[in-house]
N, C-alpha and C positions, 0 to 999 in steps of 0.2 A: 490542402487541409492542415499540414503541419506548420505552414507559415502563419495561418490564422491562429493555430494553437499557440505559437510563440507570442504573437501580438496580444492575445487574450490573457495569457499567463503573466506577461510583463505588466499589464494593466491591473492585474488582480492584486488585492490587498489582503493577504492571508491573516487569519485570526491567530492571536497568541493565547495559549492556555494561562490561566491565572494561578494554577497550583504550582507550588515550589516542589518540583520532583526531579529526579535524575533525568538527564537528557539523552536522547538517542536520535538517530536519523536514518532514513532509508532512501534509496534511489528507485524511482519508477522508470525503468529504461524502456523507451519506445524504440523499436528496431526499424530503421529507415528502409523498409522494403516497398516495392510497388503497392502492396496492400499492407500498410504498417501493422506491426504486432506489438504487444506488450509482453515484456519478459518477466517471468516469475521464477522463484525457487521453491523447493519443498525441503523443509527441515528434516534432518535425519531422524529415523524412528527411535534411535537409542537415546536421544536427548531428553533430559529431565523436564524441560519446559518447551511446550509447543512442538513436541516431536511429531513428525508426519504432517504438520500443517504447512499450507502454502503461504508464502510471504514474498515481499520484495527484499532484495539484498540490502543489508544494513545492520546496525547494532548500536551499542552504547558508545557515547562520547568518551574518549580517553584524554588523559592530561596533555598528550602531545598534539592533539587536534587543534588547529588554529581556529576553526569554527565548525558548525554542524555540517556544512557542505563537505568539508574535509573528512568528517566522520563518515558520511555516506559514501564518498569515493574510496576511502581507505577500506571500509568494510566490503564494498563491492569488489575491490581488488583481491582482498583476502578470501572471500567466499567463492567467487566465480572467475577469478583471474582477469577481471575487466580492467584494462589500463585506464587510469584517470584521464589521460590525454585523448582517449577515444570518446569521451562523454562531452557532448555539447549541451550545456545547461539551458533549459527552456524556461524554467521558473520554479517557484516554491509554492507549496500548498499550506493549509492551516495545520497547526499542531493538533495532535490527537493524543489522548491518554490511553495507554494500554492497560489490560487487566492486571498486569504486574507492577503498576505504578511508575511507568516511564512516560515522559513527555516526548513524543515522537514527531519529528519534523520531516515531511516528505519533500523530496526534490524530484522534479521531472527532467529527464535528460534524453537526448537523442543519441543513439549509437549506430554504427554501421552494421550491415548484415554480415553474417557468416564469420564472425570473430571466433577464434579458437578458445571458447570459454570452457572452463573446467570447474566442476563443483568440488569444493573442499570436502572430502568424505567425513571429516570430523564434525562438520556442521550440516551438510546437505546431502541428499541422495538424488536430487533431480534439478535440472534447469529446463524450463520449457517456455514456449511462446504461445500466446493466444491472439488471434486477429482482433484488432481494435473494433472491427465491425461487430463482433460478438457483444461488446458492451454498448457500443453506440446504438445498436438495435434493441438493447435492453432484453437480451435473451436470458433473463434470470430464471433459475429453477424454482425458487420461491423467495419470500421475504422473511428475514428474521426480525422479530419485534423485540427490541432491547430497551428495557426501562432505564432512563438516565435522568437524574435530577427531577424525578416526579413526572416525566413525560416520556412517551415512547419514541424510540428511533426506529425507522423502517430501513433496515440494512439489507441490500440485495445479496442473495446467495446464488453463486454461479457454479454449474457443473459442466466441466469441459474435459472430454476424453479421460474420464476417471479422476480428474483433479477437482477439488472443491475450493472455491475462492469465496471467503466470507469474512466476517469480523472486521478487524482493524483495516486489513487490506481493502476490503469492499467499501468501507467508509471513505478511505482515501480515493478510491475509484469514483465514488459518487461526486466528490468535489472536482476531480479531473474532468468528468463528463459535463458537469454543470457549468463550471467556470472556464474550462479549456475549450469545450465544444458546443456550449450553449444548449445542452440537452435538458429537457424538462424533467429532471430527476432531483429529488429532495429527500433528505433523511427525515424530515419532519412531516411530510405529507403521506398519508396512507395510500399505497398504490393498489391497483387491481391485482387479482391473483391470490395464490395461497399464502397464508401467513403462518409462521411458526414462532411461538412465543419463547423467548429466552428463558432458560432454566433459572430459577431463583438462586440456586447455589452459586452460579457464576456471578450473579449480581452481587451476592454477599462478598465473594472474593474481590470483586472490583471495588466495592465500598471500603473494604479493609485496606486494600492497596493504596488508596488515595487519601487515607486519613493522615 
């Protein structure tokens, strides 16, 4: 499965965002277990932005970063003590724009199991893994309908052991599932099941952030 993922991601041509915005990058770490898992973090509740939200390790590009992959690896090392040399790059996904006006590039990497990872308490309060099968079998709790440029995006919302994976991270997951594993999931096609419509106030925040 993971070898096919590598081949598919190497053949993938990710999209670039057209907006001129500050850059950021995240790492989507796949843990190389007999039943592979995807590693997530939960941002510390005391943070002013995204406190308590589930995310992939990553952050804003800094002046000393040679490229965005360096950003993702540096941030992962700072946030969860993941050594860069333990990450085997599998590929890159399309840029996405965050609610706070960042152009985020996701990188998919393979990491060994049972690394002594430690959450930086100033930024995170949890590190956890979810079996890839949970996403491959599309065990979504519901679908968030998010208006974007006059059309709806259908973004899966996953509930796993008390953790909620939604928003930007779920949008990245959709591309990983579609392009990396050939799953029939698409942000632009209405799926079956329960739909929850995105609050207009958050849409206004997004529109202001991207002006």
